[in-house]
Structures are given as C-alpha cells and as structure tokens.
FIROVO-376560 format. One line per field, with one value per residue (C-alpha): y, x, z; residue number from 1. Coordinates in Angstrom, 3 decimals, m for minus. Example, Ala and Ser with C-alpha at 12.3 -4.5 7.8 and 13.67 -1.06 7.14 Angstrom:
% FIROVO-376560
yy: (m4.500, m1.060);
xx: (12.300, 13.670);
zz: (7.800, 7.140);
seq: (1, 2);
//
This chain:
% FIROVO-376560
yy: (m80.682, m83.200, m82.702, m82.203, m79.485, m77.819, m77.876, m76.285, m73.642, m72.998, m72.644, m70.263, m68.126, m67.999, m67.231, m64.706, m62.927, m63.020, m61.482, m58.387, m58.542, m58.696, m55.581, m53.786, m54.833, m53.733, m50.402, m49.821, m50.858, m48.497, m45.537, m46.093, m46.579, m43.042, m41.554, m43.272, m43.812, m47.225, m46.872, m46.650, m50.064, m51.369, m50.523, m52.107, m55.196, m55.592, m55.836, m57.979, m60.693, m61.009, m60.574, m63.343, m65.763, m64.959, m65.357, m68.991, m69.525, m67.734, m70.255, m73.279, m75.376, m75.381, m73.909, m76.712, m79.271, m77.997, m78.077, m81.536, m83.162, m85.373, m83.671, m80.859, m80.729, m77.517, m77.710, m78.307, m75.376, m73.087, m74.251, m73.891, m70.294, m69.503, m71.335, m69.241, m66.057, m66.777, m67.555, m64.309, m62.299, m64.044, m63.348, m59.686, m59.273, m61.141, m59.233, m55.872, m56.775, m57.725, m54.184, m53.299, m56.490, m55.701, m52.115, m53.384, m56.143, m53.771, m50.635, m48.858, m46.547, m46.090, m49.718, m48.652, m47.183, m49.702, m52.978, m52.337, m51.102, m54.056, m56.565, m55.912, m57.710, m60.962, m60.578, m59.650, m62.569, m64.936, m64.056, m64.530, m67.917, m70.236, m68.025, m68.563, m72.263, m72.581, m71.037, m73.382, m76.477, m75.427, m74.967, m71.356, m70.151, m67.199, m65.788, m66.204, m64.519, m61.630, m61.103, m60.984, m58.531, m56.112, m56.126, m55.454, m52.633, m50.802, m51.366, m49.972, m46.868, m46.213, m46.627, m44.214, m41.663, m41.831, m41.562, m38.507, m36.899, m37.387, m40.349, m42.132, m45.687, m45.334, m45.776, m49.378, m49.999, m48.635, m50.821, m54.040, m53.200, m52.231, m55.428, m57.547, m55.689, m55.651, m59.347, m60.234, m58.167, m59.613, m63.207, m62.784, m61.512, m64.331, m67.193, m65.776, m67.701, m66.393, m68.427, m69.296, m69.777, m72.369, m75.964, m77.544, m81.066, m80.924, m81.808, m80.397, m82.362, m84.147, m80.813, m79.760, m83.084, m82.536, m78.851, m79.407, m81.016, m78.366, m75.661, m77.115, m77.346, m73.793, m72.386, m74.042, m72.964, m69.406, m69.261, m70.278, m67.776, m64.846, m65.438, m63.047, m60.224, m60.591, m61.017, m58.059, m55.830, m56.813, m56.652, m53.744, m51.649, m50.369, m48.769, m51.930, m54.022, m51.600, m52.082, m55.850, m55.878, m54.072, m56.603, m59.410, m58.027, m58.043, m61.583, m62.964, m61.439, m64.482, m66.819, m65.342, m64.341, m67.546, m70.246, m68.910, m69.418, m72.631, m73.952, m73.022, m75.016, m77.865, m78.771, m79.497, m81.183, m83.419, m84.168, m85.479, m87.532, m89.099, m92.239, m93.240, m93.752, m93.461, m90.356, m88.844, m89.491, m87.724, m84.777, m84.466, m84.475, m81.810, m79.699, m80.085, m78.781, m75.689, m74.902, m75.673, m73.960, m71.244, m69.723, m71.034, m69.680, m66.277, m66.074, m66.995, m63.995, m61.807, m62.972, m62.194, m58.784, m57.719, m54.520, m52.944, m54.211, m52.381, m49.250, m49.216, m50.219, m48.579, m45.712, m43.906, m44.665, m48.358, m49.852, m51.875, m53.908, m55.374, m58.100, m58.970, m59.336, m61.574, m63.911, m64.022, m64.804, m67.755, m69.010, m68.421, m70.826, m73.664, m72.299, m72.466, m76.040, m77.146, m76.238, m79.522, m81.548, m79.454, m80.201, m83.914, m84.132, m82.338, m83.810, m87.376, m86.720, m86.972, m83.580, m85.350, m86.658, m83.135, m81.944, m84.711, m83.565, m79.876, m80.518, m80.960, m79.385, m75.950, m75.165, m75.924, m73.556, m70.835, m71.209, m70.832, m67.813, m66.033, m66.641, m65.113, m62.155, m61.392, m60.430, m58.101, m58.130, m59.780, m62.443, m63.256, m63.589, m65.932, m68.066, m68.422, m69.584, m72.208, m73.733, m73.811, m76.193, m78.726, m78.444, m78.878, m82.166, m83.626, m82.560, m84.033, m87.355, m87.637, m86.522, m88.958, m91.880, m90.851, m90.578, m93.757, m91.881, m92.168, m89.177, m89.590, m88.382, m85.319, m84.401, m84.991, m82.822, m79.987, m80.278, m80.372, m77.200, m75.420, m76.376, m76.333, m73.142, m71.179, m71.045, m70.190, m67.528, m65.969, m65.910, m64.401, m61.745, m60.848, m60.728, m58.491, m56.162, m55.425, m54.157, m51.556, m48.128, m47.004, m49.329, m49.518, m50.375, m52.794, m54.508, m54.861, m56.018, m58.469, m59.967, m60.292, m62.035, m64.465, m65.294, m65.755, m68.170, m70.091, m70.412, m71.806, m74.392, m75.384, m75.853, m77.745, m80.076, m82.592, m83.464, m79.792, m79.202, m81.939, m80.443, m76.952, m78.291, m79.882, m76.605, m74.710, m77.274, m76.897, m73.117, m73.296, m75.604, m73.269, m70.269, m72.035, m73.186, m70.761, m73.027, m72.176, m74.044, m75.163, m74.471, m71.173, m71.230);
xx: (m0.771, m0.622, 1.704, m1.250, m2.749, 0.632, 0.943, m2.468, m1.764, 1.643, 0.242, m2.463, m0.013, 2.488, m0.056, m1.828, 1.451, 2.320, m1.062, 0.097, 3.431, 1.677, m0.324, 2.820, 4.743, 1.993, 1.569, 5.308, 5.498, 2.661, 4.153, 7.727, 6.631, 5.253, 8.320, 11.116, 12.060, 12.167, 15.959, 16.191, 14.597, 16.680, 20.090, 19.231, 17.863, 21.244, 22.896, 20.271, 20.783, 24.412, 23.505, 20.919, 23.469, 25.909, 23.082, 22.702, 26.407, 25.957, 23.301, 24.990, 21.903, 22.747, 19.407, 17.538, 19.972, 19.342, 15.557, 15.559, 17.920, 16.232, 18.300, 20.818, 23.137, 24.132, 27.659, 26.355, 24.005, 26.867, 29.146, 26.375, 25.907, 29.598, 29.726, 26.880, 28.295, 31.690, 30.116, 28.123, 31.279, 33.137, 30.304, 30.160, 33.874, 33.722, 30.680, 32.131, 35.401, 33.498, 32.151, 34.398, 33.326, 29.618, 30.152, 31.886, 29.313, 26.347, 28.264, 26.554, 28.808, 26.214, 26.740, 30.045, 28.036, 25.204, 27.173, 29.265, 26.219, 23.988, 26.780, 26.283, 22.929, 24.881, 26.707, 23.517, 21.625, 24.492, 24.190, 20.415, 20.439, 20.524, 18.194, 15.545, 16.378, 16.027, 12.557, 11.600, 12.845, 10.858, 7.756, 7.476, 5.786, 4.053, 7.442, 8.769, 5.697, 5.958, 9.603, 8.791, 5.907, 7.761, 10.847, 8.748, 6.842, 9.940, 11.735, 8.822, 8.560, 12.298, 12.203, 9.305, 11.007, 14.266, 12.366, 10.449, 13.771, 14.925, 17.205, 16.380, 17.695, 19.053, 15.453, 15.478, 18.959, 17.901, 14.795, 16.766, 19.300, 16.576, 14.582, 17.695, 18.637, 15.129, 14.563, 17.832, 17.047, 13.538, 14.724, 17.507, 14.953, 12.505, 14.988, 16.703, 19.784, 23.332, 25.958, 29.141, 32.582, 33.045, 33.263, 36.360, 35.460, 31.986, 31.731, 29.068, 30.282, 26.925, 25.173, 27.600, 27.099, 23.349, 23.709, 26.044, 23.291, 20.797, 23.310, 23.863, 20.133, 19.547, 22.347, 20.927, 17.396, 18.495, 20.219, 16.982, 14.904, 17.286, 18.707, 16.091, 17.231, 20.909, 20.229, 17.849, 20.221, 23.092, 21.183, 18.815, 19.963, 18.401, 15.213, 13.938, 15.022, 13.273, 9.901, 10.353, 11.460, 8.323, 6.095, 8.212, 7.942, 4.146, 4.127, 6.429, 4.508, 2.179, 5.126, 7.347, 4.730, 2.675, 5.109, 7.851, 5.949, 4.396, 7.924, 8.833, 5.804, 5.854, 9.544, 9.748, 6.317, 7.072, 10.518, 8.897, 6.344, 8.539, 9.396, 5.705, 4.792, 1.017, 1.361, 3.861, 1.522, m1.366, 0.881, 2.125, m1.418, m2.399, 0.571, m0.505, m3.956, m2.491, m0.348, m2.885, m5.908, m3.832, m0.823, m1.611, m5.167, m4.029, m1.501, m4.217, m6.205, m3.102, m2.744, m6.368, m6.275, m2.796, m3.898, m5.861, m3.337, m0.503, m2.621, m3.588, m0.253, 2.262, 0.249, 0.635, 3.618, 3.887, 1.328, 4.024, 4.461, 0.922, 1.537, 4.803, 2.957, 0.297, 2.901, 5.053, 1.974, 1.130, 4.705, 4.412, 1.473, 3.810, 6.713, 4.443, 3.372, 6.999, 7.636, 6.027, 8.805, 11.375, 9.643, 9.516, 13.202, 14.379, 11.968, 12.703, 16.437, 17.154, 18.519, 21.039, 18.210, 16.994, 20.529, 20.945, 17.717, 18.608, 22.120, 20.709, 17.228, 18.161, 20.890, 18.375, 15.891, 18.539, 19.386, 15.724, 15.206, 18.362, 17.282, 13.888, 15.483, 17.535, 14.213, 13.227, 11.225, 8.151, 10.370, 11.853, 8.357, 7.233, 10.326, 9.345, 5.866, 7.475, 9.903, 8.134, 5.223, 7.693, 9.951, 6.984, 5.872, 9.375, 10.266, 7.097, 7.624, 11.237, 10.453, 7.543, 9.659, 12.515, 10.232, 8.267, 5.025, 2.501, 2.740, m0.640, m2.827, m0.614, m0.738, m4.473, m5.220, m3.202, m4.818, m8.262, m7.531, m6.127, m8.894, m11.705, m10.977, m7.898, m8.519, m12.266, m11.590, m8.796, m10.869, m13.878, m11.689, m10.077, m13.355, m15.180, m12.265, m11.500, m15.060, m14.962, m13.331, m11.498, m8.741, m9.895, m13.501, m12.276, m10.037, m12.827, m15.424, m13.044, m12.020, m15.655, m16.567, m13.685, m14.580, m18.245, m17.472, m15.010, m17.724, m20.166, m17.588, m16.942, m20.656, m21.297, m18.275, m18.145, m14.399, m13.475, m15.970, m14.307, m10.868, m11.982, m13.910, m10.712, m8.840, m11.658, m11.696, m7.968, m8.268, m11.289, m9.475, m6.521, m8.711, m10.523, m7.451, m5.856, m3.121, 0.483, 2.115, 5.061, 6.695, 8.581, 12.193);
zz: (m97.959, m100.838, m103.768, m106.115, m103.931, m103.639, m107.424, m107.808, m105.197, m106.700, m110.205, m109.009, m107.029, m109.872, m112.586, m110.359, m109.701, m113.357, m114.152, m112.285, m114.103, m117.461, m116.619, m115.466, m118.565, m120.907, m119.138, m119.216, m122.858, m123.815, m121.945, m123.119, m126.740, m126.617, m124.882, m126.819, m130.459, m132.209, m132.477, m128.647, m128.338, m131.217, m129.770, m126.414, m128.185, m129.895, m126.484, m124.769, m127.377, m126.239, m122.559, m122.789, m124.219, m121.407, m118.889, m119.930, m119.217, m115.898, m114.865, m116.546, m115.827, m112.109, m111.060, m112.857, m111.445, m107.902, m108.331, m109.936, m107.402, m104.755, m102.039, m101.676, m98.670, m96.905, m98.335, m101.861, m101.528, m100.495, m103.293, m105.871, m104.728, m105.193, m108.521, m109.955, m108.449, m109.985, m113.353, m113.137, m112.457, m115.282, m117.725, m116.688, m117.398, m120.725, m122.006, m120.976, m122.700, m125.872, m126.268, m129.255, m131.051, m130.635, m131.756, m134.897, m135.568, m135.541, m136.577, m133.672, m131.544, m128.765, m127.748, m126.195, m123.308, m123.111, m123.069, m119.908, m118.015, m118.903, m118.250, m114.518, m114.749, m115.151, m111.840, m109.991, m111.520, m110.699, m107.022, m107.243, m109.017, m106.011, m103.959, m106.653, m106.871, m103.103, m103.178, m106.012, m104.169, m101.092, m103.310, m102.128, m105.265, m103.584, m102.568, m106.105, m107.589, m105.108, m106.009, m109.718, m109.293, m107.026, m109.233, m112.343, m110.620, m109.413, m112.724, m114.725, m112.543, m112.829, m116.628, m117.021, m114.767, m116.754, m120.059, m118.834, m117.936, m121.527, m120.873, m124.128, m124.267, m120.710, m119.527, m120.766, m119.347, m115.949, m116.016, m116.520, m113.822, m111.360, m111.934, m111.270, m108.069, m106.570, m107.326, m105.587, m102.492, m102.131, m102.585, m100.018, m97.518, m98.351, m97.969, m94.875, m95.938, m95.805, m97.641, m95.828, m97.282, m100.050, m98.805, m100.291, m99.228, m100.768, m104.457, m106.762, m109.751, m110.098, m110.546, m113.256, m115.067, m115.099, m115.841, m118.794, m120.880, m119.780, m120.672, m124.137, m124.757, m123.555, m125.717, m128.824, m127.940, m127.267, m130.637, m132.367, m130.394, m130.908, m134.364, m135.728, m133.433, m134.304, m138.029, m138.280, m136.316, m138.590, m141.903, m141.312, m138.317, m135.103, m136.508, m138.223, m135.247, m132.878, m134.588, m134.691, m131.060, m129.869, m131.662, m130.258, m126.738, m126.930, m128.321, m125.630, m122.726, m122.477, m123.123, m120.419, m117.898, m118.040, m119.165, m116.893, m113.633, m114.950, m115.417, m111.844, m110.664, m113.179, m112.991, m109.238, m109.234, m112.229, m110.796, m107.631, m109.597, m112.280, m110.256, m110.367, m114.087, m113.583, m111.435, m113.872, m116.798, m115.060, m114.177, m117.762, m119.142, m116.624, m117.672, m121.305, m120.410, m118.778, m121.814, m124.529, m122.988, m121.325, m123.035, m126.522, m126.462, m125.186, m128.036, m130.531, m129.300, m129.713, m133.328, m134.126, m132.439, m133.561, m135.337, m132.449, m129.885, m131.640, m132.033, m128.345, m126.814, m129.123, m130.544, m133.898, m136.067, m135.173, m137.608, m139.424, m136.252, m136.487, m139.106, m137.380, m134.073, m135.632, m137.119, m133.979, m131.884, m134.144, m133.804, m130.068, m129.850, m130.787, m128.767, m125.754, m126.492, m126.970, m123.330, m122.261, m123.906, m122.028, m118.727, m119.505, m120.417, m117.273, m114.729, m115.848, m115.543, m119.279, m120.348, m122.577, m124.774, m125.442, m126.116, m128.693, m130.369, m130.315, m131.588, m135.092, m134.869, m133.540, m136.117, m138.871, m137.226, m136.988, m140.679, m141.699, m139.422, m140.633, m144.216, m143.426, m141.644, m144.746, m146.366, m143.535, m140.314, m141.842, m143.402, m139.994, m138.522, m141.319, m140.730, m137.061, m138.120, m140.348, m137.845, m134.471, m135.281, m136.692, m133.648, m131.290, m132.848, m133.097, m129.552, m128.071, m129.838, m128.669, m125.096, m124.782, m125.946, m123.645, m120.606, m121.398, m122.081, m124.908, m127.233, m128.953, m126.011, m125.579, m129.265, m129.428, m126.395, m127.851, m131.291, m129.700, m127.764, m130.814, m133.244, m130.724, m128.798, m129.904, m133.670, m133.529, m130.887, m132.951, m136.144, m134.390, m132.766, m136.085, m138.038, m135.557, m134.776, m138.435, m139.009, m136.214, m136.229, m133.119, m131.831, m128.209, m129.153, m131.826, m129.272, m126.721, m129.268, m130.911, m127.590, m126.533, m129.788, m129.421, m125.835, m126.770, m129.594, m127.416, m124.764, m127.337, m128.410, m124.798, m124.150, m127.396, m127.596, m124.756, m124.833, m124.841, m122.039, m119.974, m120.521, m119.559, m116.570, m115.290, m115.645, m113.872, m111.067, m110.529, m110.365, m108.019, m105.619, m105.604, m104.824, m101.971, m100.104, m97.720, m96.443, m97.057, m99.871, m97.769, m94.412, m94.354, m93.298);
seq: (1, 2, 3, 4, 5, 6, 7, 8, 9, 10, 11, 12, 13, 14, 15, 16, 17, 18, 19, 20, 21, 22, 23, 24, 25, 26, 27, 28, 29, 30, 31, 32, 33, 34, 35, 36, 37, 38, 39, 40, 41, 42, 43, 44, 45, 46, 47, 48, 49, 50, 51, 52, 53, 54, 55, 56, 57, 58, 59, 60, 61, 62, 63, 64, 65, 66, 67, 68, 69, 70, 71, 72, 73, 74, 75, 76, 77, 78, 79, 80, 81, 82, 83, 84, 85, 86, 87, 88, 89, 90, 91, 92, 93, 94, 95, 96, 97, 98, 99, 100, 101, 102, 103, 104, 105, 106, 107, 108, 109, 110, 111, 112, 113, 114, 115, 116, 117, 118, 119, 120, 121, 122, 123, 124, 125, 126, 127, 128, 129, 130, 131, 132, 133, 134, 135, 136, 137, 138, 139, 140, 141, 142, 143, 144, 145, 146, 147, 148, 149, 150, 151, 152, 153, 154, 155, 156, 157, 158, 159, 160, 161, 162, 163, 164, 165, 166, 167, 168, 169, 170, 171, 172, 173, 174, 175, 176, 177, 178, 179, 180, 181, 182, 183, 184, 185, 186, 187, 188, 189, 190, 191, 192, 193, 194, 195, 196, 197, 198, 199, 200, 201, 202, 203, 204, 205, 206, 207, 208, 209, 210, 211, 212, 213, 214, 215, 216, 217, 218, 219, 220, 221, 222, 223, 224, 225, 226, 227, 228, 229, 230, 231, 232, 233, 234, 235, 236, 237, 238, 239, 240, 241, 242, 243, 244, 245, 246, 247, 248, 249, 250, 251, 252, 253, 254, 255, 256, 257, 258, 259, 260, 261, 262, 263, 264, 265, 266, 267, 268, 269, 270, 271, 272, 273, 274, 275, 276, 277, 278, 279, 280, 281, 282, 283, 284, 285, 286, 287, 288, 289, 290, 291, 292, 293, 294, 295, 296, 297, 298, 299, 300, 301, 302, 303, 304, 305, 306, 307, 308, 309, 310, 311, 312, 313, 314, 315, 316, 317, 318, 319, 320, 321, 322, 323, 324, 325, 326, 327, 328, 329, 330, 331, 332, 333, 334, 335, 336, 337, 338, 339, 340, 341, 342, 343, 344, 345, 346, 347, 348, 349, 350, 351, 352, 353, 354, 355, 356, 357, 358, 359, 360, 361, 362, 363, 364, 365, 366, 367, 368, 369, 370, 371, 372, 373, 374, 375, 376, 377, 378, 379, 380, 381, 382, 383, 384, 385, 386, 387, 388, 389, 390, 391, 392, 393, 394, 395, 396, 397, 398, 399, 400, 401, 402, 403, 404, 405, 406, 407, 408, 409, 410, 411, 412, 413, 414, 415, 416, 417, 418, 419, 420, 421, 422, 423, 424, 425, 426, 427, 428, 429, 430, 431, 432, 433, 434, 435, 436, 437, 438, 439, 440, 441, 442, 443, 444, 445, 446, 447, 448, 449, 450, 451, 452, 453, 454, 455, 456, 457, 458, 459, 460, 461, 462, 463, 464, 465, 466, 467, 468, 469, 470, 471, 472, 473, 474, 475, 476, 477, 478, 479, 480, 481, 482, 483, 484, 485, 486, 487, 488, 489);
//
C-alpha cells in the first residue's frame, strides 16, 4: 500500500475511532454533570494541571523522537521503554511528595487524598509510552484507535458507577486511572512485544537530544494552555474553576479527539515525506485542509451553539458556562490551526526552532491569560481568544520558513475555510438556535441551519468546493479500501 493510501486509511481509522470516543466523552460528561457538584470537578482539575505537567516530563519527547527517527534498533527500543518507565516512576514519586505544596497553594484539604491517587497515572503512562510509539511507527492506527475507544468506554462506565454509589470526586479519579490501565493492557496485547533487560551497550542519547527540544516546547505550551486552570483555582476556588472546567472540557473534545489522532497519523507520515520537498509540501497542504475544514469548523459550530449545548449536556444550574464555552471554542479554532506548525517543526527534524519561538511567545501568552483569569472565568476565556490567533500566525510563519515551505498558501487555505464555511455556519447556528425554545430542539435546528448554509457556500464558491471535494475524496478512498494499513507483528 502506498504511503498516501496508508495516511488516508490511518486518518479515517483514527477519526472514526475518535468519533466513538467523542460520543462516550459527551455521554459521560452529561451523566456526571448531573451526579456531581461543580466543586467535585474543580478539585480534580486542580490536580490534573500538576499531573499534566509531570506527564510531559514522563514522556520527555521520547515518543515523538521514536516516531520521527528513520530507524529504531531492538536495543534502542528496549532502552527507550525503560527510560520512559523510570521517568514515569520518578514523576509519580515527585507528584505524590508534592501533595502538601498543592494543598497549601489551593488551600484545599481534599487534595491530600486525590494527588497520591492520580500520581499513579504517570507510572502507568510511562510504561505505555513506547507501546504507543511502536504502534505509531508501524502505522497501526486502527490498533491505536481501538485502544483509545475501549479505554474511554471502560473508564466512563467505572466513573458513572462510582458516582451513582455516592463517590463524589472519586468518580473522576477512578475514571482517569481506569483509562490509563485499560489503554496499557490493550496496547501490550496489540504489540505482542515484551521488553528485555536494559542494554548497557546501546545508547539512546540521540533520542534524548531530539526529545529535549520537544520537551521544552511541550512544557511551555502546557503552561499556556493550563495557566487559566491554575490561576482560577488560586484566585477563585474550586466552584468557579469547576464551572470553567466543564466548559473547557466540552471545548477541548474536538481538539483532543480529532487533533490527537490526526497528530498520530500526520507526524509519522510527514516525517517520511520531509526529504522530498514537493511531496512534503503536498502533505502539509493536505494536513491544513483536515484541520481547517475539520476541527476548526466543528469548534465554530460549538461556539454558535454554546447555550443549547450547555443546557443539553450539563443540565440546569450550569448556564454561566455557556459564554465561557463560546469564547473557549473560538480560541480553540486557532489552537487547532496552530497544530500544523507543530507537525512541521517535528516532522522536518527542527524541534529546536519551535522551542526558540515558544521560549518568548508562551510566557507572554501565560501573562495575558493570568491577567484575564484575575477578572474571573469569563476574563480567562477572553484572554484565550486574544492570544491564540496571534500565536497561530506567528507559529505558521516561523515553521514554514524553518521547513522551507511557503506560508502564504497555508494561511490562505485556512482563512478561506474560516470565512467561507466556519464563520457562516456558526452565525447561522447561533441565529436560529437563539429564536427557539427548548434546548434540544434549538440545538438540532441551529446545527441544521449551520450545515445548510455551509452547504450553500460550498456549492456556490468554487475554491471552497475544490477544497471540500478533496477532503471528501480522501474520506471516500479510505472507506472503500479494506486492506490493512500495515503488516501486523
């Protein structure tokens, strides 16, 4: 099978699997929002901000380094496994030991129980890191998607069961632990690989050199994406953070569940294509299409339908989350588009260029977001809307120059998708939904109006029609091909 066909099949499998994950996440979110209090979500969000930072250290960019490398020997593979496992254990110990500091920072005694429990996720994920990387290198995207779906399903069922038993915030803790354990078990079974003892004579220094720049970039990016959570928890407490966190969780569903699998497909495919400039350019443009007409458009719909979405998913008592959701979805449009620059930096072997960019850009973003959060949850959301479009443009310009690509076609395709499809669809959805009583009917009618207007634009505007036709062709080819994406081993 050609690389292009594998990419198409991989994208279809990943996005199809993530479609199931999105449904599971939304169902779980809707049920848990009715069984738990905002403060339950808030206290766990305080911990997950710290856990997420440690998780970046646990990976240390080694998974990306393993996927991007032209070849990985058996000894390197074994040593990478033990390196990530050791980092996972170290992070678990450090996070658990930092429990008193987190309790003091947030002035929240319940964290004394939550932090040690959630720290175990880091060890489990450390063991899983190279299993996932191995599946990515082998282009086994169906196996990765299956692992994600099964883990999300079991985790959601466990969380609902614990919540029904009156477990409160322990339902969310149990969900995260269950997802990590199930994903590890499924990936071990899929790879059928058992690591041996560490190989002293085999060096993995080259992976750490590559991973160091990735690690630095991810730390800075994580700080920008989670500064609002830490600041709101510190300034306003668990109840305000809980409402913000629920809106944020809805907004990041398209980001995580579409961009995540797209990254797992795009990074290995672009890494294989980057030595051929013409081929790399075509692949980058195709990736831009997927992001602009996919994730960004979905988030535009979320922004336009924020009020009925909150009413349907979260139920009564959560109406203050609607404007926050709308703003975070708008910011998410540009967060999703900025992913292309990340792919270009890594696949072309230039993570240091992105680190140099983020070394000054991300601290500025954090400062703006913290300033916004000092005014409350809505202020934090407005700050996100202010910083992400600027970061997207700057990142794309720097990445294009670093990879030897023209930035203008990429910017123009994104702008055409946003102005031609995403914005009209969002406005139509908002206008129709606000005129209808009943959140479920308003949601359905608004979505239908947005889709209808987007369809009219696609039919009437030839360049947009060509872009969408290319996306449809890619999806159709993926659906028609029954071959396996890669040999199983």
